N, CA, C and O of each residue as an XYZ file, in Angstrom:
820
protein
N      12.881     10.061    -11.715
C      12.804     11.159    -10.765
C      11.469     11.859    -10.907
O      11.053     12.181    -12.019
N      10.789     12.099     -9.792
C       9.480     12.721     -9.810
C       9.595     14.224     -9.999
O      10.520     14.858     -9.493
N       8.617     14.798    -10.754
C       8.620     16.242    -10.940
C       9.861     16.725    -11.646
O      10.489     17.688    -11.207
N      10.233     16.061    -12.754
C      11.519     16.290    -13.406
C      11.852     17.737    -13.717
O      12.958     18.190    -13.424
N      10.897     18.487    -14.317
C      11.200     19.858    -14.728
C      11.468     20.747    -13.514
O      12.437     21.507    -13.501
N      10.617     20.653    -12.503
C      10.803     21.455    -11.295
C      12.120     21.109    -10.607
O      12.862     21.999    -10.191
N      12.405     19.822    -10.490
C      13.611     19.406     -9.786
C      14.876     19.794    -10.546
O      15.896     20.111     -9.934
N      14.814     19.770    -11.862
C      15.981     20.207    -12.630
C      16.267     21.686    -12.366
O      17.417     22.073    -12.158
N      15.223     22.504    -12.376
C      15.415     23.930    -12.101
C      15.904     24.146    -10.680
O      16.758     24.996    -10.427
N      15.345     23.359     -9.739
C      15.772     23.472     -8.341
C      17.253     23.143     -8.192
O      17.995     23.880     -7.544
N      17.674     22.047     -8.788
C      19.075     21.625     -8.670
C      20.005     22.618     -9.358
O      21.076     22.928     -8.836
N      19.605     23.119    -10.529
C      20.429     24.106    -11.237
C      20.594     25.375    -10.406
O      21.699     25.906    -10.296
N      19.512     25.858     -9.828
C      19.581     27.086     -9.023
C      20.381     26.876     -7.750
O      21.127     27.757     -7.324
N      20.221     25.695     -7.139
C      20.975     25.406     -5.923
C      22.470     25.359     -6.232
O      23.284     25.875     -5.466
N      22.822     24.742     -7.349
C      24.240     24.650     -7.731
C      24.819     26.029     -8.004
O      25.978     26.287     -7.678
N      24.029     26.920     -8.597
C      24.499     28.287     -8.863
C      24.688     29.069     -7.565
O      25.637     29.839     -7.419
N      23.765     28.856     -6.626
C      23.790     29.628     -5.384
C      24.801     29.081     -4.383
O      25.400     29.836     -3.617
N      24.988     27.748     -4.394
C      25.902     27.113     -3.439
C      26.874     26.215     -4.195
O      26.777     24.992     -4.096
N      27.793     26.783     -4.936
C      28.697     25.981     -5.775
C      29.641     25.087     -4.971
O      30.233     24.157     -5.518
N      29.785     25.369     -3.663
C      30.681     24.560     -2.837
C      30.014     23.285     -2.324
O      30.678     22.452     -1.708
N      28.707     23.120     -2.568
C      27.976     21.942     -2.102
C      27.776     20.988     -3.273
O      27.248     21.381     -4.314
N      28.192     19.750     -3.108
C      28.003     18.752     -4.163
C      26.738     17.943     -3.889
O      26.469     17.555     -2.752
N      25.974     17.698     -4.936
C      24.740     16.934     -4.830
C      24.912     15.569     -5.487
O      25.438     15.466     -6.596
N      24.468     14.531     -4.802
C      24.452     13.187     -5.368
C      22.997     12.781     -5.550
O      22.210     12.834     -4.605
N      22.642     12.378     -6.760
C      21.259     12.037     -7.084
C      21.155     10.526     -7.309
O      21.880      9.955     -8.125
N      20.243      9.892     -6.573
C      20.062      8.447     -6.691
C      18.578      8.105     -6.623
O      17.774      8.884     -6.112
N      18.226      6.935     -7.143
C      16.874      6.406     -7.007
C      16.768      5.620     -5.706
O      17.737      5.021     -5.239
N      15.562      5.638     -5.132
C      15.274      4.810     -3.956
C      13.897      4.190     -4.168
O      12.968      4.906     -4.542
N      13.729      2.885     -3.944
C      12.405      2.272     -4.069
C      11.390      2.990     -3.186
O      11.697      3.354     -2.051
N      10.175      3.192     -3.709
C       9.175      3.988     -3.003
C       8.887      3.455     -1.605
O       8.673      4.233     -0.675
N       8.882      2.134     -1.452
C       8.587      1.553     -0.152
C       9.717      1.705      0.860
O       9.540      1.382      2.035
N      10.874      2.190      0.421
C      12.032      2.314      1.308
C      12.392      3.762      1.616
O      13.403      4.030      2.266
N      11.556      4.707      1.144
C      11.890      6.123      1.305
C      12.100      6.523      2.750
O      13.132      7.100      3.094
N      11.123      6.218      3.606
C      11.189      6.678      4.992
C      12.349      6.044      5.741
O      13.039      6.716      6.508
N      12.566      4.749      5.523
C      13.680      4.081      6.195
C      15.011      4.677      5.746
O      15.922      4.843      6.558
N      15.127      4.998      4.469
C      16.372      5.569      3.949
C      16.641      6.941      4.546
O      17.791      7.287      4.816
N      15.591      7.723      4.754
C      15.760      9.044      5.363
C      16.105      8.902      6.841
O      16.993      9.586      7.349
N      15.392      8.002      7.529
C      15.642      7.808      8.964
C      17.084      7.385      9.219
O      17.706      7.820     10.188
N      17.609      6.537      8.345
C      18.992      6.069      8.511
C      20.004      7.031      7.901
O      21.211      6.795      7.944
N      19.488      8.121      7.330
C      20.312      9.153      6.700
C      21.115      8.622      5.519
O      22.203      9.116      5.220
N      20.568      7.615      4.855
C      21.159      7.203      3.584
C      20.872      8.260      2.528
O      21.635      8.437      1.578
N      19.740      8.970      2.716
C      19.370     10.091      1.861
C      19.024     11.268      2.745
O      18.438     11.100      3.814
N      19.386     12.461      2.301
C      19.062     13.666      3.068
C      17.662     14.173      2.755
O      16.983     14.701      3.636
N      17.225     14.019      1.514
C      15.886     14.432      1.121
C      15.431     13.554     -0.048
O      16.226     13.198     -0.918
N      14.150     13.216     -0.052
C      13.571     12.402     -1.120
C      12.402     13.173     -1.719
O      11.599     13.750     -0.985
N      12.301     13.189     -3.035
C      11.161     13.781     -3.718
C      10.324     12.638     -4.279
O      10.815     11.813     -5.049
N       9.052     12.602     -3.883
C       8.216     11.450     -4.220
C       6.753     11.844     -4.191
O       6.418     13.017     -4.025
N       5.874     10.847     -4.355
C       4.437     11.057     -4.239
C       4.029     10.935     -2.773
O       4.872     10.813     -1.885
N       2.719     10.970     -2.540
C       2.190     10.797     -1.186
C       2.554      9.406     -0.673
O       2.208      8.399     -1.291
N       3.247      9.359      0.447
C       3.642      8.063      1.017
C       2.966      7.821      2.363
O       3.421      6.998      3.157
N       1.864      8.553      2.612
C       1.144      8.372      3.869
C       1.812      9.132      5.004
O       2.543     10.093      4.765
N       1.569      8.716      6.211
C       2.112      9.386      7.384
C       3.629      9.265      7.420
O       4.186      8.167      7.426
N       4.286     10.431      7.444
C       5.747     10.432      7.471
C       6.277     10.351      8.897
O       7.471     10.133      9.101
N       5.401     10.526      9.887
C       5.798     10.363     11.278
C       6.905     11.314     11.697
O       6.662     12.503     11.904
N       8.097     10.805     11.820
C       9.246     11.555     12.321
C       9.812     12.508     11.280
O      10.724     13.271     11.598
N       9.313     12.496     10.054
C       9.871     13.310      8.974
C       9.037     14.551      8.717
O       7.849     14.592      9.038
N       9.661     15.554      8.141
C       8.950     16.700      7.604
C       8.590     16.386      6.164
O       9.346     15.719      5.458
N       7.436     16.866      5.732
C       6.954     16.542      4.396
C       6.179     17.736      3.854
O       5.385     18.342      4.573
N       6.404     18.071      2.605
C       5.755     19.254      2.023
C       5.622     19.082      0.517
O       6.559     18.655     -0.158
N       4.428     19.424     -0.008
C       4.214     19.387     -1.453
C       4.830     20.638     -2.071
O       4.505     21.759     -1.680
N       5.722     20.434     -3.039
C       6.382     21.543     -3.714
C       5.871     21.767     -5.131
O       5.999     22.866     -5.671
N       5.300     20.742     -5.727
C       5.016     20.813     -7.154
C       3.884     19.877     -7.511
O       3.630     18.894     -6.816
N       3.208     20.190     -8.596
C       2.200     19.280     -9.138
C       2.433     19.133    -10.637
O       2.805     20.086    -11.321
N       2.209     17.932    -11.125
C       2.359     17.684    -12.556
C       1.047     17.191    -13.139
O       0.357     16.360    -12.548
N       0.714     17.722    -14.316
C      -0.447     17.242    -15.042
C      -0.256     15.774    -15.419
O       0.838     15.363    -15.806
N      -1.321     14.995    -15.303
C      -1.278     13.604    -15.737
C      -1.717     13.492    -17.189
O      -2.627     14.193    -17.633
N      -1.063     12.607    -17.918
C      -1.410     12.307    -19.307
C      -1.773     10.834    -19.407
O      -1.234     10.004    -18.675
N      -2.676     10.515    -20.306
C      -3.062      9.125    -20.542
C      -2.584      8.723    -21.935
O      -2.710      9.489    -22.891
N      -2.040      7.525    -22.038
C      -1.595      6.989    -23.324
C      -2.637      6.002    -23.826
O      -3.002      5.058    -23.125
N      -3.114      6.229    -25.051
C      -4.079      5.320    -25.644
C      -3.711      5.067    -27.100
O      -2.997      5.870    -27.700
N      -4.185      3.964    -27.679
C      -3.857      3.683    -29.075
C      -4.309      4.819    -29.987
O      -5.376      5.395    -29.777
N      -3.511      5.142    -30.990
C      -3.834      6.264    -31.878
C      -5.106      6.026    -32.670
O      -5.692      6.977    -33.188
N      -5.550      4.771    -32.778
C      -6.781      4.454    -33.497
C      -8.016      4.504    -32.602
O      -9.129      4.253    -33.064
N      -7.824      4.825    -31.333
C      -8.925      4.820    -30.376
C      -9.913      5.944    -30.687
O      -9.527      6.990    -31.210
N     -11.190      5.724    -30.362
C     -12.231      6.712    -30.626
C     -12.042      8.019    -29.876
O     -12.577      9.045    -30.296
N     -11.291      8.011    -28.769
C     -11.059      9.232    -27.987
C      -9.841     10.019    -28.466
O      -9.545     11.088    -27.933
N      -9.141      9.502    -29.458
C      -7.876     10.108    -29.880
C      -8.041     11.520    -30.436
O      -7.084     12.294    -30.450
N      -9.237     11.859    -30.890
C      -9.465     13.188    -31.458
C      -9.771     14.249    -30.403
O      -9.746     15.442    -30.705
N     -10.057     13.833    -29.180
C     -10.403     14.807    -28.141
C      -9.151     15.561    -27.675
O      -8.085     14.957    -27.550
N      -9.265     16.883    -27.415
C      -8.088     17.649    -26.979
C      -7.600     17.258    -25.590
O      -6.403     17.329    -25.311
N      -8.524     16.842    -24.711
C      -8.133     16.339    -23.397
C      -9.202     15.350    -22.946
O     -10.309     15.328    -23.483
N      -8.858     14.533    -21.952
C      -9.756     13.498    -21.471
C     -10.065     13.704    -19.995
O      -9.316     14.369    -19.278
N     -11.165     13.134    -19.555
C     -11.511     13.100    -18.137
C     -11.592     11.641    -17.702
O     -11.614     10.736    -18.537
N     -11.634     11.419    -16.388
C     -11.736     10.046    -15.892
C     -13.039      9.400    -16.347
O     -13.097      8.186    -16.542
N     -14.095     10.217    -16.518
C     -15.363      9.663    -16.998
C     -15.209      9.072    -18.400
O     -15.843      8.069    -18.726
N     -14.363      9.698    -19.231
C     -14.118      9.166    -20.575
C     -13.515      7.768    -20.526
O     -13.733      6.953    -21.422
N     -12.754      7.504    -19.469
C     -11.992      6.254    -19.372
C     -12.668      5.209    -18.487
O     -12.082      4.168    -18.192
N     -13.912      5.492    -18.062
C     -14.568      4.660    -17.044
C     -14.679      3.193    -17.439
O     -14.629      2.319    -16.573
N     -14.828      2.909    -18.717
C     -15.018      1.513    -19.152
C     -13.720      0.845    -19.600
O     -13.748     -0.241    -20.179
N     -12.604      1.478    -19.338
C     -11.316      0.957    -19.817
C     -10.517      0.320    -18.693
O     -10.875      0.412    -17.518
N      -9.449     -0.315    -19.073
C      -8.509     -0.916    -18.129
C      -7.286     -0.003    -18.039
O      -6.624      0.258    -19.043
N      -6.992      0.477    -16.840
C      -5.832      1.335    -16.621
C      -4.660      0.474    -16.172
O      -4.667     -0.058    -15.062
N      -3.661      0.338    -17.023
C      -2.502     -0.503    -16.747
C      -1.465      0.301    -15.952
O      -1.020      1.362    -16.390
N      -1.095     -0.209    -14.802
C      -0.137      0.484    -13.928
C       1.059     -0.426    -13.693
O       0.913     -1.478    -13.070
N       2.248     -0.045    -14.179
C       3.427     -0.893    -13.952
C       3.855     -0.857    -12.500
O       3.987      0.219    -11.918
N       4.071     -2.011    -11.912
C       4.582     -2.122    -10.543
C       5.788     -3.040    -10.612
O       5.665     -4.257    -10.479
N       6.960     -2.444    -10.822
C       8.177     -3.225    -10.933
C       8.725     -3.600     -9.572
O       8.069     -3.408     -8.548
N       9.917     -4.129     -9.572
C      10.538     -4.578     -8.316
C      10.805     -3.417     -7.379
O      10.885     -3.605     -6.166
N      10.945     -2.205     -7.932
C      11.238     -1.051     -7.101
C       9.991     -0.285     -6.686
O      10.104      0.808     -6.131
N       8.815     -0.824     -6.938
C       7.592     -0.159     -6.520
C       6.953      0.612     -7.647
O       7.539      0.747     -8.721
N       5.747      1.125     -7.415
C       4.989      1.788     -8.461
C       5.540      3.167     -8.795
O       5.987      3.878     -7.896
N       5.519      3.572    -10.091
C       5.990      4.899    -10.468
C       4.946      5.980    -10.276
O       5.257      7.166    -10.391
N       3.695      5.587     -9.981
C       2.626      6.549     -9.794
C       2.106      6.502     -8.366
O       2.374      5.559     -7.621
N       1.355      7.540     -7.997
C       0.800      7.677     -6.657
C      -0.384      6.717     -6.509
O      -1.449      6.962     -7.075
N      -0.208      5.631     -5.758
C      -1.278      4.647     -5.613
C      -2.467      5.208     -4.840
O      -3.594      4.755     -5.043
N      -2.244      6.174     -3.967
C      -3.363      6.802     -3.259
C      -4.241      7.575     -4.231
O      -5.466      7.573     -4.111
N      -3.612      8.230     -5.184
C      -4.364      8.925     -6.224
C      -5.166      7.921     -7.051
O      -6.327      8.175     -7.372
N      -4.560      6.789     -7.398
C      -5.259      5.775     -8.173
C      -6.456      5.211     -7.405
O      -7.482      4.886     -8.003
N      -6.328      5.095     -6.087
C      -7.453      4.622     -5.274
C      -8.616      5.606     -5.341
O      -9.773      5.192     -5.417
N      -8.318      6.910     -5.314
C      -9.382      7.913     -5.406
C     -10.048      7.859     -6.773
O     -11.266      7.998     -6.884
N      -9.246      7.656     -7.813
C      -9.785      7.582     -9.170
C     -10.765      6.416     -9.283
O     -11.851      6.573     -9.840
N     -10.394      5.264     -8.766
C     -11.263      4.086     -8.822
C     -12.540      4.317     -8.023
O     -13.628      3.947     -8.464
N     -12.408      4.933     -6.844
C     -13.575      5.188     -5.989
C     -14.553      6.161     -6.637
O     -15.754      6.096     -6.373
N     -14.055      7.059     -7.480
C     -14.910      8.053     -8.130
C     -15.506      7.551     -9.446
O     -16.055      8.343    -10.212
N     -15.406      6.259     -9.717
C     -16.006      5.713    -10.924
C     -15.114      5.769    -12.147
O     -15.604      5.743    -13.276
N     -13.811      5.845    -11.935
C     -12.863      5.867    -13.046
C     -12.608      4.474    -13.581
O     -13.348      3.543    -13.263
N     -11.572      4.317    -14.388
C     -11.271      3.011    -14.991
C     -10.831      1.981    -13.952
O     -10.386      2.328    -12.858
N     -10.964      0.718    -14.319
C     -10.481     -0.366    -13.462
C      -8.956     -0.386    -13.520
O      -8.374     -0.421    -14.605
N      -8.311     -0.362    -12.359
C      -6.849     -0.344    -12.286
C      -6.323     -1.772    -12.292
O      -6.742     -2.601    -11.484
N      -5.416     -2.050    -13.197
C      -4.765     -3.363    -13.261
C      -3.272     -3.170    -13.082
O      -2.602     -2.656    -13.978
N      -2.738     -3.576    -11.932
C      -1.298     -3.475    -11.708
C      -0.592     -4.599    -12.451
O      -1.069     -5.733    -12.484
N       0.540     -4.277    -13.041
C       1.284     -5.225    -13.874
C       2.704     -5.355    -13.345
O       3.388     -4.353    -13.136
N       3.145     -6.582    -13.129
C       4.535     -6.812    -12.723
C       5.412     -6.649    -13.956
O       5.910     -7.621    -14.525
N       5.583     -5.409    -14.346
C       6.301     -5.097    -15.587
C       6.841     -3.688    -15.485
O       6.429     -2.910    -14.624
N       7.770     -3.368    -16.374
C       8.276     -2.004    -16.397
C       7.427     -1.152    -17.339
O       6.515     -1.650    -17.999
N       7.747      0.144    -17.387
C       6.961      1.071    -18.190
C       6.952      0.686    -19.664
O       5.914      0.792    -20.318
N       8.075      0.245    -20.195
C       8.163     -0.103    -21.613
C       7.205     -1.241    -21.966
O       6.569     -1.206    -23.020
N       7.096     -2.252    -21.093
C       6.200     -3.375    -21.353
C       4.748     -2.929    -21.334
O       3.954     -3.362    -22.169
N       4.396     -2.069    -20.389
C       3.022     -1.576    -20.314
C       2.682     -0.733    -21.538
O       1.571     -0.818    -22.062
N       3.623      0.073    -21.991
C       3.396      0.859    -23.204
C       3.139     -0.061    -24.396
O       2.286      0.229    -25.235
N       3.875     -1.165    -24.468
C       3.658     -2.133    -25.542
C       2.242     -2.717    -25.458
O       1.598     -2.931    -26.485
N       1.760     -2.974    -24.235
C       0.398     -3.478    -24.065
C      -0.628     -2.461    -24.572
O      -1.635     -2.840    -25.170
N      -0.374     -1.181    -24.335
C      -1.270     -0.139    -24.843
C      -1.270     -0.167    -26.369
O      -2.328     -0.076    -26.992
N      -0.092     -0.292    -26.972
C      -0.005     -0.359    -28.433
C      -0.797     -1.541    -28.988
O      -1.314     -1.475    -30.103
N      -0.892     -2.625    -28.210
C      -1.644     -3.807    -28.624
C      -3.145     -3.666    -28.364
O      -3.928     -4.548    -28.718
N      -3.539     -2.553    -27.745
C      -4.956     -2.329    -27.474
C      -5.466     -3.004    -26.230
O      -6.669     -3.240    -26.115
N      -4.588     -3.329    -25.281
C      -4.992     -4.048    -24.075
C      -5.368     -3.135    -22.917
O      -5.704     -3.620    -21.837
N      -5.318     -1.814    -23.124
C      -5.668     -0.865    -22.079
C      -4.993      0.463    -22.318
O      -4.445      0.716    -23.391
N      -5.038      1.317    -21.295
C      -4.375      2.621    -21.344
C      -3.448      2.719    -20.145
O      -3.543      1.916    -19.218
N      -2.554      3.699    -20.158
C      -1.676      3.897    -19.014
C      -1.461      5.380    -18.785
O      -1.852      6.208    -19.607
N      -0.834      5.715    -17.658
C      -0.633      7.111    -17.248
C       0.836      7.454    -17.138
O       1.690      6.586    -16.955
N       1.108      8.745    -17.255
C       2.442      9.273    -16.955
C       2.289     10.746    -16.627
O       1.287     11.373    -16.970
N       3.286     11.284    -15.965
C       3.289     12.710    -15.676
C       3.754     13.478    -16.904
O       4.372     12.920    -17.811
N       3.441     14.779    -16.913
C       3.718     15.616    -18.079
C       5.184     15.598    -18.472
O       5.504     15.576    -19.661
N       6.086     15.607    -17.486
C       7.519     15.671    -17.792
C       7.986     14.458    -18.585
O       8.968     14.543    -19.323
N       7.290     13.326    -18.441
C       7.616     12.141    -19.227
C       6.838     12.133    -20.536
O       7.417     11.919    -21.602
N       5.541     12.364    -20.465
C       4.686     12.256    -21.646
C       5.090     13.229    -22.750
O       4.991     12.907    -23.934
N       5.539     14.403    -22.365
C       5.870     15.415    -23.371
C       7.210     15.167    -24.056
O       7.553     15.848    -25.023
N       7.948     14.214    -23.567
C       9.243     13.907    -24.187
C       9.299     12.506    -24.775
O      10.291     12.140    -25.405
N       8.243     11.713    -24.576
C       8.251     10.320    -25.020
C       7.228     10.130    -26.136
O       6.026     10.041    -25.883
N       7.712     10.068    -27.355
C       6.847      9.804    -28.507
C       6.726      8.296    -28.698
O       7.734      7.591    -28.756
N       5.487      7.799    -28.797
C       5.230      6.360    -28.872
C       4.566      6.041    -30.210
O       3.554      6.648    -30.563
N       5.129      5.098    -30.948
C       4.514      4.660    -32.205
C       3.131      4.073    -31.945
O       2.935      3.334    -30.980
N       2.163      4.409    -32.820
C       0.792      3.883    -32.781
C       0.055      4.191    -31.494
O      -0.918      3.511    -31.167
N       0.494      5.200    -30.756
C      -0.190      5.595    -29.527
C      -0.041      7.106    -29.339
O       0.886      7.723    -29.862
N      -0.973      7.686    -28.582
C      -0.984      9.123    -28.355
C      -1.116      9.430    -26.870
O      -1.841      8.748    -26.145
N      -0.403     10.468    -26.423
C      -0.567     10.987    -25.066
C      -1.640     12.072    -25.092
O      -1.597     12.968    -25.935
N      -2.593     11.997    -24.183
C      -3.636     13.003    -24.070
C      -3.670     13.534    -22.640
O      -3.653     12.746    -21.694
N      -3.718     14.863    -22.465
C      -3.773     15.401    -21.100
C      -5.110     15.112    -20.440
O      -6.148     15.071    -21.101
N      -5.071     14.913    -19.134
C      -6.287     14.720    -18.352
C      -6.720     16.055    -17.765
O      -5.892     16.903    -17.433
N      -8.027     16.224    -17.642
C      -8.568     17.428    -17.030
C      -9.570     17.065    -15.955
O     -10.020     15.923    -15.870
N      -9.920     18.055    -15.127
C     -10.898     17.838    -14.073
C     -10.288     17.300    -12.793
O      -9.079     17.394    -12.580
N     -11.130     16.737    -11.945
C     -10.713     16.246    -10.631
C      -9.681     15.127    -10.753
O      -9.775     14.271    -11.633
N      -8.698     15.149     -9.857
C      -7.658     14.115     -9.804
C      -6.871     14.005    -11.115
O      -6.517     12.909    -11.550
N      -6.609     15.142    -11.726
C      -5.864     15.128    -12.985
C      -4.427     15.617    -12.828
O      -3.697     15.736    -13.811
N      -4.023     15.900    -11.589
C      -2.643     16.297    -11.332
C      -2.051     15.399    -10.251
O      -2.768     14.870     -9.402
N      -0.751     15.239    -10.297
C      -0.043     14.390     -9.342
C       0.881     15.261     -8.488
O       1.776     15.907     -9.033
N       0.689     15.297     -7.156
C       1.543     16.123     -6.305
C       2.909     15.480     -6.078
O       3.025     14.267     -5.909
N       3.932     16.323     -6.079
C       5.294     15.882     -5.788
C       5.726     16.540     -4.474
O       5.671     17.763     -4.347
N       6.145     15.753     -3.521
C       6.523     16.304     -2.217
C       7.959     15.961     -1.869
O       8.526     14.975     -2.340
N       8.520     16.805     -1.036
C       9.822     16.522     -0.459
C       9.644     15.942      0.933
O       8.733     16.338      1.659
N      10.504     15.008      1.312
C      10.465     14.385      2.637
C      11.886     14.414      3.182
O      12.823     13.972      2.517
N      12.042     14.935      4.394
C      13.378     15.064      4.978
C      13.282     15.059      6.499
O      12.199     15.229      7.058
N      14.412     14.865      7.163
C      14.493     14.926      8.618
C      14.790     16.357      9.038
O      15.802     16.931      8.636
N      13.904     16.933      9.851
C      14.139     18.291     10.342
C      15.402     18.331     11.207
O      16.057     19.368     11.315
N      15.736     17.193     11.819
C      16.908     17.130     12.693
C      18.216     16.889     11.923
O      19.285     16.796     12.526
N      18.126     16.788     10.603
C      19.341     16.575      9.814
C      20.314     17.734     10.070
O      19.937     18.893      9.896
N      21.547     17.448     10.476
C      22.481     18.517     10.844
C      23.061     19.285      9.650
O      23.723     20.306      9.842
N      22.828     18.817      8.443
C      23.425     19.462      7.277
C      22.660     20.730      6.903
O      21.476     20.672      6.571
N      23.340     21.870      6.957
C      22.699     23.133      6.596
C      22.232     23.123      5.146
O      21.235     23.757      4.801
N      22.958     22.402      4.304
C      22.626     22.382      2.878
C      21.224     21.833      2.636
O      20.558     22.241      1.684
N      20.762     20.904      3.496
C      19.431     20.328      3.319
C      18.366     21.398      3.513
O      17.450     21.520      2.700
N      18.481     22.171      4.585
C      17.499     23.217      4.844
C      17.587     24.328      3.801
O      16.577     24.955      3.480
N      18.769     24.574      3.276
C      18.897     25.560      2.197
C      18.158     25.081      0.945
O      17.488     25.860      0.268
N      18.293     23.783      0.651
C      17.607     23.221     -0.507
C      16.095     23.282     -0.311
O      15.363     23.620     -1.241
N      15.627     22.957      0.888
C      14.198     23.029      1.188
C      13.701     24.469      1.066
O      12.639     24.714      0.493
N      14.461     25.414      1.599
C      14.069     26.820      1.514
C      13.974     27.311      0.080
O      13.050     28.044     -0.274
N      14.930     26.906     -0.742
C      14.904     27.282     -2.151
C      13.703     26.663     -2.852
O      13.051     27.325     -3.659
N      13.400     25.405     -2.555
C      12.230     24.736     -3.144
C      10.944     25.450     -2.741
O      10.046     25.615     -3.566
N      10.847     25.876     -1.480
C       9.662     26.612     -1.025
C       9.508     27.924     -1.781
O       8.409     28.276     -2.209
N      10.608     28.644     -1.944
C      10.547     29.920     -2.656
C      10.122     29.730     -4.102
O       9.321     30.504     -4.625
N      10.658     28.698     -4.750
C      10.291     28.430     -6.141
C       8.823     28.028     -6.252
O       8.124     28.457     -7.170
N       8.359     27.200     -5.308
C       6.962     26.774     -5.328
C       6.032     27.956     -5.099
O       4.998     28.072     -5.757
N       6.400     28.849     -4.153
C       5.574     30.030     -3.874
C       5.529     30.959     -5.078
O       4.479     31.517     -5.396
N       6.669     31.130     -5.752
C       6.720     32.004     -6.922
C       5.820     31.493     -8.042
O       5.201     32.278     -8.760
N       5.753     30.178     -8.186
C       4.936     29.597     -9.258
C       3.451     29.755     -8.988
O       2.638     29.638     -9.905
N       3.080     30.023     -7.711
C       1.660     30.154     -7.361
C       1.202     31.599     -7.280
O       0.028     31.850     -7.004
N       2.088     32.554     -7.511
C       1.704     33.962     -7.404
C       0.705     34.354     -8.488
O       0.753     33.834     -9.603
N      -0.214     35.287     -8.154
C      -1.170     35.748     -9.164
C      -0.471     36.270    -10.406
O       0.547     36.957    -10.323
N      -1.029     35.935    -11.546
C      -0.439     36.401    -12.797
C       0.498     35.400    -13.414
O       0.850     35.518    -14.588
N       0.919     34.393    -12.629
C       1.766     33.343    -13.194
C       0.887     32.311    -13.878
O      -0.131     31.889    -13.329
N       1.274     31.916    -15.050
C       0.513     30.896    -15.765
C       0.663     29.557    -15.051
O       1.771     29.207    -14.643
N      -0.422     28.798    -14.889
C      -0.291     27.483    -14.231
C       0.575     26.568    -15.048
O       0.518     26.573    -16.278
N       1.393     25.769    -14.355
C       2.289     24.841    -15.017
C       1.662     23.463    -15.057
O       1.108     22.984    -14.067
N       1.759     22.825    -16.235
C       1.201     21.482    -16.367
C       2.245     20.454    -16.031
O       1.971     19.255    -16.083
């Protein structure tokens, strides 16, 4: 699930405010998001940038800091944070399983265009790619909600800073969806997102 911390708070608050509404949470392959919404298999999907949504409403609610995983013996392991320039000569391993990529491929395209690391997509899951990092075959990325909870032997998560160091999480839904609960959920997400951006609030990674 994208934007785990934000979505957990959103779901908890929605359940408190509307206890009579039941929520069902499921995964959907990234390439099938729009079709699933159009057919109303899903009322709302939270995902990365999926390009033109056409008939759907789409709005960014949250951003997550990106972290890079590198071997603990790597020369950059002592730095408090990394930039894409630090990784320019490395291989960025991106898992692309049967259900599609877990990261925003549009963001990865911008990173490559700006002189970042060479992106190598791997027909593998996250665990296999992490093992490749442990073997010294490259580095990989994850969002903060995953990196801060996943301790990896012989490897370290380092936060990224500077341009293209955050991953936007957006909601996608049909404005014509007849369920009032969908618009209530969207409204609550908007309020939470606006509150997090108010002056004086510490930025969330």
